N, C-alpha and C positions, 0 to 999 in steps of 0.2 A: 423656392422660398424667397420672399422679398426682404431686402435690407431695411431694417427699422431705424437703426441708429448707427451713425458713422462719426468717429473722431478722426480728424485729419491733422497730422503734425501738431498735436496739442502739447503745450508746455505750460507748467505752472511754477512760477519762481517766487519764493518768499525772501524778503530782505530783512530778516529778524536780527541779523548781525551784519558785520562789514562784509561777510562772505555770503553771496546769494545761494539759496538752497533750491535746487531743482527737484521739487516733489514729483513732478511729471515732466519728462524730457523728450520732446519730439516724438510723441506716441501716436500711432495710427491704429485704429481698431474698428471693425465692422461687426455688428450683431444682426443676425437674421431672425425673422419671425419664428417663434416657437422654440428658440434655443433655451437651454438650461445650463448657464455658464457660470463657472466659479473663477473669480479673479483672486489669485493667491500670491504669497510671497512673504518675506520677513517683515517684522514691524518696521515702519518707516519707509517702506518701498514705494508708497504712493497709492495703495489700494483705495483707501477712503477718499483721498483727494480726487482720484479718477472717477469714482462713483458720484461724488458731488458735482463734478464737471459734467458728466453724462446726464445727470438729473437737473441741470440748470440751477443747482444750489450754490455753485461757485463758477466764476468766469475764468477761462484760460488766459494766461498771459499772452500766449501766441496760439495760432491755429484756430480751428473751428469745430463745432459739433453740429451735426445735422440729424434731425429726427424727421423721417419721411421726407427728406429733401429740404426741410426748413432749417435754416441756420439759426440756432437758438443762442449762439454765443454773441450775437449782436443785438439781442432783444433788450428792451428797457425792463426794469424791475417789474413794473405793472404788467407788461406783456408776458413776462416769464411766469408770474403768479398764475395767470389765467391759463397759460400753456401747460404748466405742470398739473394744474387742477384737472385738465381734460385729457391729458396724455400719459402721465407718469404716476405709478404707484410706488410708495415708499414703505419699507419695513425697517425699523431701527432696532439696534441692540437693546435699548432701554424701553421698548414697546411704544412709549409716547402716546398712551391712551389718555383721554380727558377724564380725570378722576370723578367728576360729578355726574357723568353720563353712564348709562347702562351699556352693556356689551352691544345690544341692538342699536342704541342711539349713537355709539361710537362708529359703528359701521355705516349707519345712515348719514352721518355728519357730512361726509364729503359730497354725497348726493344732494344734501340740503344746500350746500354751497353752489352746486351746479343747477340749483333751482328745479330739481325734479319733483314731481308730484308725490303727495304723502303715501298713496298706495304703492306706487312704483318703488319708492324708497324702502318701505316696509317689506314688500315682497322680495326685493333683491337682497336686502340685508338678511332676512330669514333664510333664504335659499343658500347664501354663502355660509352662514353660521351652521346650517345643516351639513353642508359639504365639509366644513372644518370640524364636524362632530362635536359641536358645542352649542347646539340650539337650545339645550336645556338650561343654559346659563344666560339666555338672552336678556333677562331682567336683572342680572347681577352687575354690580359695579366693579371696576378693576381691583379694588382692595379686597373683594370677596373671591377673587380668582387666583389660581396658582400662576407662576411664571409661564408655564407652558400654555395654559389657557389664555392668558393675556396675549401671548404672541400669536395664537390662533386667531384671536379677535383682530389683531393688528394686520395679519395676512388677509383676512376677510375684508377689512377696511381698505387695504391697498387694491384689492380686486374690484371693489364696489363700483368704481367709476368706469370700469371696462377700459383700463389704460392700455396703451400700446405696449408697455413693458413695465416690469416691477423691479426696482432696485432694492436689494436687501443687504444692509451693512452689518456684518457679523450677527445675523439674526439668532444664532444658537448659542451665543457666548454666555448667556445667563441661565441656560437650561441644563437640566440633568440629562443623562443618556436616554432614558425612556421618552422624555418630552421631545428631545431632539429628533429621535428616530421617528416618532409619530408625526411631528411637524413636517419633516422632510418627505415622508411618505405622502402626506396630504398635498404638499406643494408639487411633488412629482406627478401626482394624480391629476391636479389641476392643469399642469403643463401638458400632459398627454391628452386629456379629455377636451380641454378648451383651448389648447395651443397657447396658453398664457406664457409669455416670455419672461424668464427670470434671469437676473444678473446679480450674483452674490459677490461680496468681498468677504473673505473668510480665512481663518487659521485652522478651521475644524476639518479634520480628515474625513469625518462622516459626510460633510457637505461635498467634499471633493469626490468621495466615492459615488455619490448620487449624480454628480454633474456629468453632462455629456460633452462638455468642453472645458478645458483647464487652461487659463491664460496666466502665466507666471511673470510677475514683475520683479525687477531688481533695480534699485536706484532710479525709479521712475520710468524705466523702459521695459518693453516686453522682451523676455529672453526665451520664452517658449510659448507655443500656442498649439494645443493638441486637442483634436476632436476624436471622439470615440463612440 
């Protein structure tokens, strides 16, 4: 397996008070292609900050992040936007779907930004909606979908660009047990069948039970890293 993403001695320090807060502290982590990894730990341990740094949404105070050997921590904002568009998929707790677009159009949107052709966009989006068992809702807008259905659309959108990896920040936090289990089964299936690489930040034991690697943070550092 090849290493997709590597964090090397990464720190993130916030100066909100007179005392600096180390959200992430001298952390090093490598993720290989096809992993299904959960980053876990108590609130405030640095999970979301780490995910944002891995995804180029935030810059480390120290250290660097490499994606396929490219150092993204020194990129300009304009370079990062293009890099994220082509290499990283995101799934957020709040779904972040565009309310005026249908499910199909939401999935197509990232491919539109990539300037892919109309037929390619449509075919890829429908294929993913079918894989997420939600093709029958292709013409529905987010307000017409349940939370679980919206999150399935969000996962399909994250996969649409064929990213190198998908970052999922507490993706099950707003879902009931049935929706959570269905969503996790679908993501695990995508991981197995298409080798899609998923990195979760989560408090959810159900996500941890599905994960094949558990990275535990405390005070911004890794205290345990278990593969199974």
